[in-house]
C-alpha positions as CSV (number, residue, x, y, z in Angstrom):
1,M,7.2,0.1,16.8
2,G,8.7,3.1,18.5
3,L,5.5,5.1,17.8
4,A,4.4,8.1,19.9
5,C,0.9,6.8,20.5
6,R,-1.2,5.3,23.2
7,A,-1.7,1.5,23.1
8,Y,-4.6,0.1,25.2
9,E,-6.0,-3.3,25.7
10,S,-9.7,-3.8,25.3
11,N,-10.2,-3.2,29.1
12,L,-11.8,0.2,29.3
13,T,-10.2,0.9,32.7
14,E,-6.9,1.5,30.9
15,W,-8.4,4.3,28.8
16,P,-8.4,8.0,29.6
17,L,-11.9,8.9,30.9
18,A,-12.4,11.5,28.1
19,E,-12.2,8.7,25.5
20,Q,-14.6,6.2,27.2
21,S,-17.5,7.0,24.8
22,G,-18.8,6.5,21.3
23,W,-17.2,4.2,18.8
24,R,-13.9,4.0,20.7
25,Q,-15.8,2.4,23.6
26,A,-17.6,0.0,21.3
27,V,-14.4,-1.1,19.6
28,A,-12.5,-1.5,22.9
29,K,-15.3,-3.6,24.5
30,Q,-16.2,-5.8,21.5
31,W,-13.1,-6.2,19.3
32,P,-10.2,-8.4,20.6
33,G,-7.5,-7.5,18.2
34,A,-4.4,-5.3,18.3
35,L,-5.1,-1.6,18.6
36,L,-3.2,1.6,18.8
37,W,-4.9,5.0,19.6
38,D,-3.8,8.3,18.2
39,A,-1.1,6.7,16.2
40,P,1.1,8.8,13.9
41,L,0.8,7.4,10.3
42,A,4.4,8.3,9.7
43,G,5.2,5.0,11.4
44,F,3.2,3.1,8.9
45,T,4.4,4.5,5.6
46,T,7.7,4.3,3.8
47,L,7.7,8.1,3.1
48,K,7.8,8.5,6.9
49,V,5.2,11.4,7.0
50,G,1.7,11.7,8.3
51,G,-0.1,12.8,11.4
52,P,-2.1,10.7,13.8
53,A,-5.0,8.4,12.9
54,A,-7.7,8.3,15.6
55,A,-7.0,4.5,15.7
56,V,-5.0,1.9,14.0
57,A,-6.1,-1.8,14.1
58,M,-4.1,-4.8,13.1
59,P,-6.4,-7.8,12.6
60,A,-4.8,-11.3,12.7
61,S,-7.6,-13.2,10.9
62,T,-10.5,-12.8,8.5
63,A,-12.9,-13.2,11.4
64,E,-11.3,-10.3,13.2
65,L,-11.4,-8.2,10.1
66,V,-15.1,-8.9,9.4
67,S,-16.1,-8.2,13.0
68,L,-14.1,-4.9,13.1
69,L,-15.6,-3.6,9.8
70,A,-19.1,-4.5,11.1
71,L,-18.5,-2.4,14.2
72,L,-17.1,0.5,12.3
73,R,-20.0,0.6,9.8
74,S,-22.5,0.4,12.6
75,H,-21.0,3.5,14.2
76,D,-20.4,5.4,10.8
77,V,-16.7,5.5,11.4
78,P,-14.6,6.2,8.4
79,W,-11.9,3.6,7.7
80,R,-9.1,2.7,5.3
81,V,-7.2,-0.5,4.8
82,I,-3.5,-0.3,4.1
83,G,-0.6,-2.8,3.9
84,R,3.0,-1.8,4.3
85,G,2.4,1.8,3.3
86,S,4.9,1.7,0.5
87,N,2.6,3.5,-2.0
88,L,0.9,5.9,0.4
89,L,1.2,9.6,1.4
90,A,-0.6,10.3,4.6
91,S,-1.7,13.9,5.5
92,D,0.0,15.9,8.2
93,R,-3.5,16.3,9.7
94,G,-3.7,12.5,10.1
95,Y,-6.9,10.6,9.7
96,E,-10.1,11.0,11.8
97,G,-11.2,7.4,11.5
98,M,-9.7,3.9,11.8
99,V,-6.7,2.8,9.7
100,I,-6.7,-1.0,9.4
101,V,-3.2,-2.4,8.8
102,L,-2.9,-5.8,7.2
103,D,0.6,-6.9,8.2
104,R,2.4,-10.2,8.8
105,R,-0.3,-11.2,11.2
106,F,-2.6,-11.4,8.2
107,G,0.0,-13.1,6.0
108,A,-0.5,-16.8,5.7
109,I,0.8,-18.7,2.6
110,G,-0.2,-22.2,1.4
111,R,-0.8,-24.4,-1.6
112,E,-4.4,-25.2,-2.3
113,A,-4.5,-27.3,-5.4
114,N,-3.1,-27.9,-8.9
115,D,-4.6,-26.6,-12.1
116,E,-3.3,-27.5,-15.6
117,G,0.2,-28.2,-14.3
118,K,0.4,-25.2,-12.0
119,S,0.2,-24.9,-8.3
120,I,-2.6,-22.7,-6.9
121,V,-1.0,-20.7,-4.0
122,R,-3.2,-18.7,-1.6
123,V,-1.6,-15.7,0.0
124,E,-3.2,-13.4,2.5
125,A,-3.1,-9.7,1.8
126,G,-0.8,-8.8,4.6
127,C,2.0,-11.0,3.5
128,G,5.1,-9.0,2.3
129,L,6.3,-9.6,-1.2
130,A,9.8,-10.5,0.0
131,P,8.6,-13.3,2.3
132,L,6.3,-14.6,-0.5
133,L,9.1,-14.7,-3.0
134,Q,11.4,-16.5,-0.5
135,W,8.7,-19.1,0.1
136,C,8.2,-19.6,-3.7
137,A,11.9,-20.1,-4.3
138,A,12.0,-22.7,-1.5
139,Q,9.0,-24.4,-2.9
140,G,10.4,-24.3,-6.5
141,L,7.5,-22.2,-7.8
142,A,8.2,-19.7,-10.5
143,G,6.4,-16.7,-12.0
144,L,6.6,-13.9,-9.4
145,E,10.3,-13.1,-9.7
146,F,9.5,-9.8,-11.4
147,L,8.2,-8.5,-8.0
148,A,11.6,-8.9,-6.4
149,G,12.8,-5.6,-4.8
150,I,9.3,-4.0,-4.8
151,P,8.5,-3.0,-1.2
152,G,5.0,-3.8,-0.2
153,S,2.4,-6.4,0.6
154,V,0.4,-8.8,-1.5
155,G,-2.8,-6.8,-0.9
156,G,-1.0,-3.6,-2.1
157,A,0.4,-5.3,-5.1
158,L,-3.1,-6.5,-6.1
159,A,-4.7,-3.2,-5.5
160,M,-2.1,-1.5,-7.7
161,N,-1.7,-4.3,-10.2
162,A,2.0,-4.0,-9.5
163,G,4.4,-4.8,-12.2
164,A,7.9,-4.7,-13.6
165,W,10.0,-6.0,-16.4
166,G,7.0,-6.3,-18.7
167,E,4.9,-8.4,-16.3
168,E,2.2,-7.6,-13.8
169,V,0.4,-9.3,-10.9
170,A,-2.9,-9.8,-12.8
171,G,-1.1,-12.1,-15.2
172,R,-0.4,-14.6,-12.5
173,L,-3.7,-14.6,-10.8
174,S,-6.2,-17.5,-10.5
175,A,-8.6,-15.6,-8.2
176,V,-8.9,-13.0,-5.5
177,E,-10.8,-13.3,-2.2
178,L,-12.8,-10.1,-1.5
179,L,-14.8,-8.9,1.4
180,D,-17.7,-6.8,0.2
181,A,-19.5,-3.9,1.8
182,G,-22.1,-6.3,3.3
183,G,-19.4,-8.4,5.1
184,V,-19.7,-11.3,2.6
185,L,-16.4,-13.1,1.7
186,R,-16.3,-14.2,-2.0
187,R,-13.7,-15.9,-4.1
188,V,-13.8,-14.2,-7.5
189,P,-12.2,-15.9,-10.5
190,R,-9.6,-13.9,-12.5
191,Q,-11.8,-13.7,-15.6
192,E,-14.4,-11.8,-13.6
193,L,-11.9,-9.2,-12.3
194,R,-11.0,-5.9,-14.1
195,F,-7.4,-4.9,-14.0
196,S,-5.6,-2.2,-16.0
197,Y,-2.3,-0.4,-15.7
198,R,-1.5,0.1,-12.0
199,H,-5.2,-0.3,-11.2
200,F,-7.6,-3.0,-9.9
201,E,-11.3,-1.9,-10.2
202,L,-13.1,-2.6,-6.9
203,A,-16.6,-1.7,-5.7
204,P,-16.6,0.8,-2.8
205,E,-15.7,-0.6,0.7
206,T,-14.4,-3.8,-0.8
207,V,-11.4,-5.3,0.9
208,I,-8.8,-7.6,-0.6
209,V,-8.4,-10.5,1.7
210,A,-6.1,-12.9,-0.3
211,G,-4.8,-13.6,-3.8
212,L,-4.6,-17.0,-5.4
213,F,-1.7,-17.3,-7.8
214,A,-1.2,-20.0,-10.5
215,L,2.5,-20.8,-10.5
216,P,4.5,-23.3,-12.6
217,T,7.2,-25.4,-11.2
218,G,10.8,-24.1,-11.6
219,S,14.3,-24.5,-10.4
220,G,14.8,-22.9,-6.9
221,R,18.3,-21.8,-7.9
222,E,17.2,-20.2,-11.1
223,I,14.3,-18.5,-9.3
224,E,16.7,-17.1,-6.7
225,E,19.2,-16.0,-9.4
226,K,16.5,-14.2,-11.4
227,M,15.2,-12.4,-8.2
228,A,18.8,-11.4,-7.3
229,A,19.3,-9.9,-10.7
230,H,16.1,-7.9,-10.5
231,V,17.0,-6.6,-7.0
232,A,20.5,-5.6,-8.2
233,A,19.0,-3.8,-11.2
234,R,16.6,-1.8,-9.0
235,K,19.3,-0.9,-6.5
236,A,21.6,0.4,-9.2
237,K,19.1,3.0,-10.4
238,Q,17.1,3.9,-7.3
239,P,17.9,6.2,-4.5
240,K,19.3,4.8,-1.3
241,G,19.1,5.9,2.3
242,V,16.1,8.2,1.9
243,A,12.5,7.6,2.7
244,N,10.4,7.2,-0.5
245,A,7.3,5.5,-1.9
246,G,8.9,4.0,-5.0
247,S,7.8,5.3,-8.4
248,F,5.7,8.3,-7.6
249,F,4.0,8.9,-10.9
250,K,2.4,6.4,-13.4
251,N,4.1,6.2,-16.7
252,P,2.1,7.9,-19.4
253,P,1.2,5.8,-22.5
254,G,4.3,5.2,-24.6
255,D,6.7,7.2,-22.3
256,A,8.3,7.1,-18.9
257,A,7.5,9.6,-16.1
258,G,11.1,9.7,-15.0
259,R,12.3,10.7,-18.5
260,L,9.8,13.5,-18.7
261,I,10.7,14.8,-15.2
262,E,14.4,14.7,-16.0
263,Q,14.0,16.4,-19.4
264,A,12.0,19.1,-17.6
265,G,15.2,19.8,-15.6
266,L,13.6,18.9,-12.2
267,K,16.1,16.4,-10.8
268,G,17.2,17.7,-7.4
269,T,14.3,20.2,-7.1
270,T,13.3,20.7,-3.5
271,V,10.3,22.0,-1.6
272,G,11.3,22.1,2.1
273,G,12.5,18.6,3.0
274,A,11.0,17.0,-0.1
275,M,13.1,16.4,-3.2
276,V,13.0,15.0,-6.7
277,S,15.7,12.4,-6.4
278,P,18.9,13.2,-8.3
279,V,19.3,9.4,-8.9
280,H,15.9,8.7,-10.4
281,A,13.5,11.5,-11.3
282,N,10.4,9.5,-10.7
283,F,11.2,9.2,-7.0
284,L,10.1,12.0,-4.7
285,V,12.0,11.5,-1.5
286,N,11.9,12.6,2.1
287,T,15.4,13.9,2.8
288,G,14.8,13.6,6.5
289,N,12.4,16.3,7.7
290,A,9.8,16.6,5.0
291,T,6.1,17.1,5.7
292,A,3.3,15.6,3.7
293,A,2.3,19.1,2.6
294,E,5.8,19.7,1.1
295,L,5.6,16.4,-0.8
296,V,2.3,17.3,-2.2
297,A,3.5,20.8,-3.2
298,L,6.5,19.1,-4.9
299,M,4.2,16.7,-6.7
300,R,2.1,19.6,-8.0
301,L,5.2,21.5,-9.1
302,V,6.4,18.5,-11.1
303,Q,3.0,18.0,-12.6
304,D,2.7,21.6,-13.6
305,E,6.2,21.8,-15.1
306,V,5.9,18.6,-17.1
307,A,2.5,19.7,-18.4
308,A,3.8,23.1,-19.4
309,R,6.8,21.5,-21.2
310,F,5.3,18.4,-22.8
311,G,1.6,18.8,-22.5
312,V,1.3,15.6,-20.3
313,R,-0.3,15.7,-16.9
314,L,1.4,13.1,-14.8
315,E,-0.9,11.0,-12.6
316,P,0.3,10.0,-9.2
317,E,0.8,6.3,-8.6
318,V,1.0,7.0,-4.8
319,H,-2.3,7.2,-3.0
320,L,-3.2,10.1,-0.7
321,L,-4.7,9.4,2.7
322,G,-6.5,12.1,4.8
323,D,-7.2,15.8,4.3
324,F,-4.8,17.6,2.0
325,A,-7.0,20.7,1.5
326,V,-5.0,23.9,1.9
327,N,-7.9,26.2,3.0
328,P,-11.5,25.9,4.0
329,E,-12.8,26.7,0.5
330,E,-10.7,23.9,-1.1
331,R,-11.8,21.5,1.7
332,R,-15.5,22.2,0.8
333,R,-14.8,21.7,-2.9
334,G,-12.7,18.6,-2.4
């Protein structure tokens, strides 16, 4: 991955002596999956910022995920599950615990059954949206084309109830597989799940393992054409060649965040290496050398200016990971 971090196998003899203690020792001895130690989170986010996590784990199966979480909980280690990092802003200070990345290793796709003329397709959380859509087109399964061009994974799309062109992920779901805080895996029907705009309500320490989608049969060619049109429309109005997290703010009811930011005269505004994109005002971009602190400062500037001008406080769509307190007093309050 080109990351400036230390990668060790589970054999403790490959560890620095100073680190052969506590939870690191337990994970190294008892967990067989892929691990990185002191890994910069900039390598795991599309904004390309973020200091080192104490550890990054990449489980390849539900069994590996279950065993890892049990270890972390038994040692009181803070943890966070992410996907492709396309909707994430990681702190310059990094993260003191374990970041669990569900990537292509955790990305199986398969048909399970048919229900009322639709195919039920199970997709693990680490599967990228692009590979899923390519698979659907090859199988002649329609209904998810609106996701074309959205960078991210199935788990992230479910967690954010991703949507576009008047559709959202929740509208195509049959069920979601969830791993609860007690390590129990459950398949929960759609009607028992609570979704809202860019939000999936989950109990604390619950992990999305897989989504089950109910998809009608369609023409592979028409599916591909529709996806291509969506991708082209996105490319025409979104910034190119700069690191970003997609739409940074949620649209307020009845309006568009980008319109408000543009009307506030903020296109092109910069804080250090962070900039409000001149192409699309709802994109805060890393021009090449931005820090997470600069992106947060720009976020707050945009929120303050839009609130002063229009009386609307924009809510970030991007999630923050790690410590963003600017001083000890704020850290205690936060």
